[in-house]
Residue, then its C-alpha position, 0 to 999 in steps of 0.5 A: m552785576g556777580c560779585s565776590s566780597s569778603k565776609p563780614a568780620g568776626n570776633k568769635r572766640p575759639s573753643g578751649v583756648g590754649q587747646r590745639m584748634s581744629k582745621k575748622e577754627v584755623n581756617q576761620r582766621i582765613d578768607s579765602i576763595n575755595e579754588t581759583c577762578a579762570t575766566s575772560f573779560g573781554g580780549v584779557s583771559v585771566r585766573y585770579a585768587y584772593l585770601s585774607q587773614r586777621g591779624y594777630y594783636p596780643d592785647d585783643p586776640y579776637k580783634a576782628n580783621q579790618d581789611s575787606y575786598s571785592l571782586s565784580h564780574n559783569f560790570i556795569g552789565r558788560e562781560s568785557d569789564a570787572f572790578f577789584g578792590v582791597y579796602d584797609g580799615h583803621g580805628r575803632d570802626g576801621d572794619k565797618c569802614a572797610q565793608f562800607v566802602r566794600d559795598n559801596l564804591p563798586p556800585l557808585t563807580a558802575s552807576i557813574v560810569k553808566k551815566e557818562l556812558q549814556n552821555e557819550i552814546k547820545n553825543a555819538v547816536s546825534n552825529g549818525e552812530d548806531i546806538e546798538d553798537l555803540s551801547k556794547s562797545m562805547e569806552l569813556p575817554k580816559d580823562v572822563l574815566q578818571n574824573v568819574l572815579t575821582k566823584a565815586h571816591v569823593m561821593c563814597n566818603k561823603k556817604m560814610h560821613a552821613c552813615k549812622d551805623l559806624d563812627d569815621t570821626l577817627s576811623g577810616t579805610t585805604s582803598i586800592s583798586m582796578y576797573l579792567h575794561g577787557n574790550r580794550n584791554k584796558i585797565t585803571v588803578s585808583n588808590v586812595g592811601d597806602s594799599r598797594a597794585v604791582i605788576g609783574r612784567s616779563t620784557d626782555s629788555i627791561l631785563k637785560k637792561e638792568g640786569a635783573s635775574s628774576t623772570l619777571k620785572a616788578f613795577a608799581l601801578s600806585r605810589d603810597q600816599t604817606p608823608y614820606r613823599r614831599d609833595e603829600r607833606i606840603r599839601c597836608r602843611k598846607s592844611g595846617a597839618r604837623v607831620l612828625s614821628l612818635d619819637q618826634i612827639e615825644g621829643l626823642e628825635p629833633i624836629n626840622e621845621d623847614e624840612d620842605e621849604e623851597g631850596n632845602g632839598e628835593g624828593d621824598m623824605v630821608l629822615g622818615e626813612e631812618i625813623d621807620e626803621g623802628g616802625d616809627p613813620p612821620r605821621i599827620w598831627s593836628p596843630n591843636g592836639d597829638y591827634p589823628g596820627t595817621a601814616f597816611t596822607r589820603s583816606i576815605g572817612d577819617a572826618i578830623a584827618e580831611e580837616l589836616g588835608v588827608f582826603a579821599e581824592p584817588e591818584m590814578l593809572s590808566r594803561e593798556l595790558t600787553k602780552e609782556d603783563k603777567i601778574i597783578v597784585l592788589a593788596s593792603d599794606g600788611v604785605f608790603e610792610f617787609l616784602t618789596n614789590q619785587s620780592v611780592i612778584d618773585i613769590c607769585a611767580k614760582f607758582t602756576d596757581p594765583l591761589e597758592a601764590c596767595r597762600a605763599v605771599v600771605a605766609e611770608s608776610y606773616e612770618l615777617w610780621l612775627q618776627y619783627e613786631m609784637r603783632t601782625d597786620d591783618i593781610t589781604m591779597i587779590c592775585i590776578f595771573i594773565d594768561d592771554v592778552g588779544s587785540p583790543q577792539g579800536s586801539t592800535k596803540d604800541l606800548g613798547v618797553i616801559a620805563s619808570v614813572a613820570s607822573v601819575g594820572s597824566g591828563d591826556g589820552a596817552d597811557d600813563d608810565l609804570i612806577s619804579n618807587t613807591a617812596r615808603p622804605v620796607r622796614s628791615t629791622m624789629t620795633a624797640e617793643k619787640s627788642r625790649a621783649i626779647m631782651m626781657a625773655k632772654k633774662n628768664m628763657s628756659r633751654s630745651v635740648r632740641d633747640v640749644t646748641e651743645f658746643e661752641e660755634e668755633d669747634f662746629d663741624l660744618e662738613s659733619l651735616f653735608t648730605e647729598k640732595t636730590a634735583e627735587e630737593k634742592a629745587s624745594i629749599a631754592e623756592a623757599i629762600r629766594a624771596s628771603v633777604m638772609f639768602q638774596n646776595i649769596t653766591d652759587e657756591q655758597r648756595e650749594l653749600i647751603y643745600k648740603a647743610m640742610e638737614p632733614m627732619p621728619v616730623k610726626e603729628g603733634q610734635l613740638i618743633i619750637k617752643q616759645g621762650t627757648v633759644g632759637d638756633r635753626f631755621y626751618i623749611v616745610d617740604e610737606g605737612r602743616f604746622e600751626v603757630r601758636i603764641v601765649p600771653e607774656s602773663k601765661l608763659a610760665e604756666e605749666g602746659a600753655v601752648g597759646n592761641c593758634v595764629h597762623v598755619y603753615e603748609g607745604s606742598r610738593e605737589n604745589h610747590s608750596h615750601p613756607s618757612f619759619g624762624e629766619l631770626a635765628l640765623m642772625y642772633s641767638a634769641p628767644r622764639a616769639a611763638s611756638i610750632i607744632a605739627q598738625s600732621d606727619g610731614l618733613l622739614w629741612a633745618l639750617h643750623r646758625y652756625a652752619f649758615n655763618k660758616v657758609i657765609a663767612e668762609q666764603s667771603s673770607k675765601l674771596e678775600a683769600e683770591k686777592m691775597l692770592k693775586k698779590i703773590d708773586v708766584f699767582k700774579s699770571f693766574s686767570s681769575d677762575s685758576l685763583k678761585e680754583l686755588a682759594s677752594s683748595l685752602c684749607e684752616a689751620k689754627f696755632s697758639r701763642d709762641d707755636v713755631i708754624i714752620n721751621e727754616g731749613d725744614v721740608g714743607d709742602s704748604m704755604y700760609l696766608v694769615l687771616p684777619g686778628g692773626s699776627c706772627k714774627s718771621v726770622r730768616t737767616s742770611k748767608n753771613g749768619l745774621e737774623s733779620e726779622v719781619d711782623l706779619k699781620e692780617g694779608g701776609f703770607f709766607g712758605e710759598e717758596v716751597l710750591k716751586g722749590g727744587p726736590e728738598n722743598k726747604y722753607q727759607l725762614t722760621v715763623t712764629a705766632t705772636n697771638k692766637m691766629t688762624c691761617w689758610t693753608l694751601q698744599k703744594s699738591d693742589a697748587k701743582r694741580v692748578i699750574s700743570s692745567l694752565r701749563k696746557e694752556g699756555a697761561t703761565n710761565m712759572a718755573 
């Protein structure tokens, strides 16, 4: 049985701590396939790759990678079958537990499958069928196969308990695996814990129905088994477990003892989503003490937790692959802590090489861990690109369009539905520990000329940064920001402005791009080159020349369409950099200043509001949405101090004004009999519109004075006339 598997985890100390690591030393943190493997399993043609990166733990910099993986060709002696698995260890002996399952689960599964196949063949031969043909093509029925897989996981768990080379009392591993039987184009996914399998499908009817813009729609092939799930909480509580977050254990959060009682609500935990925003998920605890504290409800190993319902029985999903299925990802939970299933598939879909897809997903995950946590998890991923799915032998089932899940592992022979939601929320905020560290660093931070803005945001000139970009450059920037949460809801107009505001930044080998502890004000995209991430322990941050250990490498390549990014938090607020970035080679970066980002987002949002304001003005009520948008794009900003006279009654004018939030002014109009009437104008108010359609003198009919420091949008008559002229030609307005 040909196979590949993760290398034994090592914790070799790099030579010259604090010095630059060689490429070889950097790569020792990463275990990956040398190049993508292209092969066929029966009627399924695939290309696959894998990558595992050791995490960064500041209290244990040389901690072994606790993730493992396995890939087995010629499974059960058939060229059409394969077995893929990812195993995420935890606890003191987590690395040994993951390696144990890597080495034992595939052969156990193969052995039991072969035995069951022999039984099925014997039964068929007794009915007069040819034994030679059956030995090559016989497939186990779905219910039999799922029973076999359950048995293999349970046996693997028992073998681990009996193993004298490791202690699984408070250690264990999750397992996400996929058994591919290519003769029937079938896959069976088995899940124990909170690692995950995801499939990307190119089904037009799904995309149109859900209004998706991605070329592929992500579906889960597994459900996370965690205390977020109500059914899992209830099951573990029946075994005597307490389900609480750390803050609840410490008395910092209230405990709702009867939250899962009948009639007390349905579905998965809502409270857990709020708790986990700070990285504090619900956990499994003994009724007799504050242990074991697992954030999952199924595991292989974890002998103590097993008594509380944390067992090794997998949930399974079986289905037939179709031509709409394009990408399958199996990954440890380090990938999905901050990335959604859809984000992972979106990133993979940008590449033609699954190895590059692995590198991009792992790099993005690693960056997000560094942003929101004091550490990073070990991150492991197998990415499978499905190039072709032929006609299955002996199967004529038409799957049609698959909707979201009803159940996992239904007992009949039909395919299981795909899963649209795995319940565990994706984190989007930093932990309390990370927040405290940033606040502490702010008090002691140094400031570098490179990384600090020398002007106030209100004086920032966005257009001074504008440079025209080629189509290739825009494509590189678009690829880099596609999966970023910061850029997911921007409009096409905002995207074009961001392209213009991106500053090209050529760099030389050895150049310091970001220094740990300094103020961050820019977000960077790697166009070309290699850049290492270094973190200095807090205790050594003040030491002269300390650059820390290399914990990650970003590598950009136009040829491979790989453009990782870093420094995303700098777009949100001024905070000390969590790590240093040093160029390992000559290259090119694209830099986006925080002020530029804020200007683009704020100004464009304000102009959307301006369209609504313009619609309320009688002069523009007959305008179409496109015409209002064109008017809004012509608005210019004007600032006034308290007591400034903005317009004078009787003066010839060429602009009207819209009052922006926070502004206020006073208008005075003189009637024909000499009486003055006074009106206060605030946010959303407007004045001076009379000059847009007045006679040749274009005189204002009132005086307006600012009553505080304020900002207005101004619309010039020439811009209004241009839009009005085009509308007249189309017969769309009756404006005089």
